[in-house]
C-alpha positions in Angstrom: -5.6 -17.5 17.8 -4.9 -13.8 17.9 -6.8 -11.7 20.4 -8.2 -8.2 20.6 -9.8 -6.1 23.4 -12.4 -3.4 22.9 -12.8 -0.8 25.6 -16.0 1.1 24.8 -19.6 1.7 25.6 -22.4 -0.8 25.2 -25.1 -0.1 22.5 -28.4 -1.7 23.5 -29.5 -1.9 19.9 -26.5 -3.8 18.9 -25.3 -1.7 16.0 -22.4 0.3 17.5 -20.1 0.3 20.5 -19.0 -3.0 22.2 -21.5 -5.0 20.2 -20.3 -3.8 16.8 -16.7 -4.2 17.9 -17.1 -7.8 18.9 -19.0 -8.6 15.7 -16.3 -7.1 13.5 -13.4 -8.6 15.4 -15.0 -12.0 15.3 -15.8 -11.9 11.6 -12.2 -10.9 10.9 -10.8 -13.9 12.7 -9.6 -12.7 16.1 -10.9 -13.6 19.6 -12.7 -10.5 20.9 -12.8 -9.4 24.5 -14.4 -6.4 26.1 -14.2 -3.9 28.9 -17.3 -1.8 29.1 -17.0 1.9 29.9 -20.7 2.8 29.9 -24.1 1.3 29.4 -26.3 3.3 26.9 -30.0 3.2 26.3 -30.0 3.8 22.5 -31.4 2.6 19.2 -31.2 3.7 15.6 -32.9 7.0 16.4 -30.7 8.2 19.2 -29.2 7.9 22.7 -31.7 8.4 25.5 -29.5 7.6 28.6 -25.9 6.9 29.5 -24.7 5.2 32.7 -21.0 5.2 33.2 -19.2 2.4 35.0 -17.2 3.4 38.1 -13.4 3.7 37.3 -12.6 1.0 39.8 -14.9 -1.5 38.1 -13.3 -0.6 34.7 -9.9 -1.3 36.2 -11.1 -4.6 37.4 -12.4 -5.5 33.9 -9.0 -4.6 32.4 -7.1 -6.5 35.0 -9.2 -9.6 34.4 -8.5 -9.5 30.7 -4.8 -8.7 30.8 -3.9 -11.1 33.6 -5.5 -14.0 31.8 -5.6 -13.4 28.0 -3.3 -10.6 27.0 -4.7 -8.9 23.9 -2.7 -8.6 20.7 -4.4 -5.3 20.0 -6.7 -2.9 21.8 -9.4 -0.7 20.4 -10.7 2.2 22.5 -14.0 3.8 21.7 -16.5 5.8 23.8 -15.0 7.0 27.1 -17.0 9.9 28.4 -15.1 11.0 31.5 -11.6 12.1 32.5 -11.5 9.6 35.3 -12.2 6.6 33.1 -9.6 7.8 30.5 -6.9 8.1 33.2 -7.8 4.6 34.4 -7.4 3.1 30.9 -4.1 5.0 30.3 -2.6 3.7 33.6 -3.6 0.1 33.0 -2.5 0.0 29.4 0.9 1.4 30.4 1.1 -1.0 33.4 0.5 -4.0 31.1 2.6 -2.7 28.2 -0.4 -2.9 25.8 0.4 -2.8 22.1 -1.4 -2.0 18.8 -3.7 0.6 20.4 -6.4 2.1 18.1 -8.3 5.0 19.5 -11.6 6.1 18.0 -12.1 9.5 19.6 -15.9 9.1 19.8 -17.4 12.5 20.6 -20.8 12.5 18.9 -23.1 9.6 17.9 -24.3 9.1 14.4 -27.7 10.4 15.7 -26.0 13.6 16.9 -26.0 12.9 20.6 -22.9 14.2 22.5 -21.0 11.3 24.1 -18.1 13.0 25.8 -17.8 16.0 28.1 -15.3 18.8 27.3 -13.1 18.0 30.3 -12.6 14.5 28.9 -11.5 15.7 25.5 -8.4 17.4 27.1 -7.7 14.2 29.1 -8.0 12.1 26.0 -5.4 14.2 24.3 -3.0 14.1 27.2 -3.3 10.5 28.4 -4.5 8.3 25.5 -3.3 9.8 22.2 0.4 9.5 23.1 -0.1 5.7 23.7 -2.0 5.1 20.4 -0.7 3.4 17.3 -3.5 5.1 15.4 -6.4 7.4 16.1 -9.4 7.5 13.7 -11.3 10.8 13.9 -14.1 11.7 11.5 -14.2 15.2 10.0 -16.0 16.9 12.9 -13.7 15.2 15.4 -10.6 16.1 13.4 -11.7 19.7 13.3 -12.1 19.7 17.1 -8.7 18.1 17.6 -6.8 20.2 15.1 -8.6 23.5 15.6 -9.0 24.0 11.9 -12.0 24.0 9.6 -12.0 21.1 7.1 -13.5 21.9 3.7 -11.3 19.8 1.4 -9.1 16.8 1.1 -6.1 19.1 1.6 -7.6 20.3 4.8 -8.1 16.7 5.9 -4.4 16.1 5.3 -3.4 19.3 7.2 -5.6 18.4 10.2 -4.1 14.9 10.3 -0.6 16.3 10.2 -1.4 18.8 13.0 -2.8 16.0 15.2 0.2 13.7 14.4 2.7 16.4 15.3 0.8 17.3 18.5 0.5 13.7 19.9 3.0 11.5 18.0 0.4 8.9 16.9 -0.6 8.1 13.3 -3.9 9.7 12.3 -6.5 8.3 9.9 -8.8 11.2 9.0 -12.1 9.6 7.8 -13.7 11.3 4.8 -17.2 9.8 5.0 -18.8 13.2 5.8 -19.3 13.9 2.0 -16.0 15.7 1.3 -14.3 13.3 -1.0 -16.4 10.3 -1.6 -15.3 7.8 1.1 -11.6 8.5 0.9 -9.6 8.4 4.1 -6.2 10.1 4.7 -3.5 8.6 6.9 -0.7 10.7 8.2 2.1 8.8 10.0 5.0 11.0 9.0 3.9 10.8 5.4 0.6 10.9 3.7 -1.3 7.9 2.4 -4.7 8.0 0.7 -7.2 5.1 1.0 -9.8 5.5 -1.7 -13.3 4.3 -1.2 -16.6 4.7 -3.0 -19.4 6.2 -1.0 -22.2 3.7 -0.6 -25.7 5.2 -0.9 -27.3 3.9 2.3 -28.9 5.2 5.5 -27.7 2.1 7.4 -24.6 3.7 8.8 -25.1 3.2 12.6 -21.7 2.2 14.1 -19.5 2.8 11.1 -16.7 4.5 13.1 -16.8 1.8 15.8 -16.6 -1.0 13.2 -13.8 0.6 11.2 -11.5 1.1 14.2 -12.3 -2.5 15.5 -11.5 -3.9 12.1 -8.2 -2.1 12.0 -7.3 -3.4 15.5 -8.2 -6.9 14.3 -5.7 -6.5 11.4 -3.0 -5.2 13.7 -3.6 -8.2 16.0 -3.0 -10.5 13.1 0.4 -8.8 12.5 -0.6 -6.8 9.5 1.2 -3.5 9.1 -0.8 -0.4 9.6 -1.4 0.3 5.9 -2.6 -3.3 5.2 -4.7 -3.3 8.3 -6.5 -0.1 7.2 -7.0 -1.4 3.6 -8.5 -4.7 4.9 -10.7 -2.8 7.4 -12.0 -0.5 4.6 -12.8 -3.5 2.4 -14.7 -5.1 5.3 -16.7 -2.1 6.2 -17.6 -1.5 2.5 -19.1 -4.9 2.4 -21.0 -4.5 5.7 -22.4 -1.2 4.4 -23.3 -2.6 1.0 -25.3 -5.4 2.6 -26.8 -3.1 5.3 -29.8 -4.1 7.3 -33.1 -2.3 7.0 -33.8 -2.4 10.8 -35.1 0.3 13.0 -36.7 3.7 12.4 -33.5 5.8 12.1 -30.0 5.3 10.9 -30.0 1.5 10.7 -27.1 -0.9 11.4 -24.7 -2.3 8.8 -24.5 -6.1 8.3 -21.4 -7.1 10.2 -22.1 -10.8 9.3 -22.4 -10.2 5.5 -19.6 -12.7 4.9 -22.0 -15.4 6.2 -24.7 -14.6 3.7 -24.2 -17.9 2.0 -25.1 -19.9 5.1 
């Protein structure tokens, strides 16, 4: 069985972070493992507290995984400090990790800031050059490219700037009302992945889920284009069958494929 590792924060309400990653990877047929970067106290209305793990303990988690069940793909989500980012980078290089998908998580769906400014620079220097793909949403792509995004053409321009700066493929996600739910990939050339915007407030964990689903596809030896297409199909179904849970931005239904059971 193919395997995938998620390196991210824990979401106590189960809709995003490690919990979303494991659900998505499992539903897409890979064995999911985790290394937790932070514990969060959060629910559908917001994040109330974040407790980072010590860098040494994150290294011990990564060593435990790689020394026993080497992952076929790695997804990296919330990493809120420079020290943790450097630890991840060093260990991934040490073990020759492959198929690395980085979701540059900067702000939660609820609006809570999840990364300090120092860590953004470290993310660019230490993790982006290792990545097969990074998956910024529009606000994140604006921050990483230093341009304002107001159109699909701007999305493409931003993705190209990021690609040329760090050498990794870039999937700029269009879910922030610019062009329906179309995403733009730049990996030396431009590819557009069309998607219809689904009218729902149950969007908690969409970014985490998409990047994990892409990593699952790469773990199963899909090429990047096919992995993204399969991931978009999965997330569309999860959103379409969203769960009306919580008082805020509710979770999607990661297990919608099991609805017949």
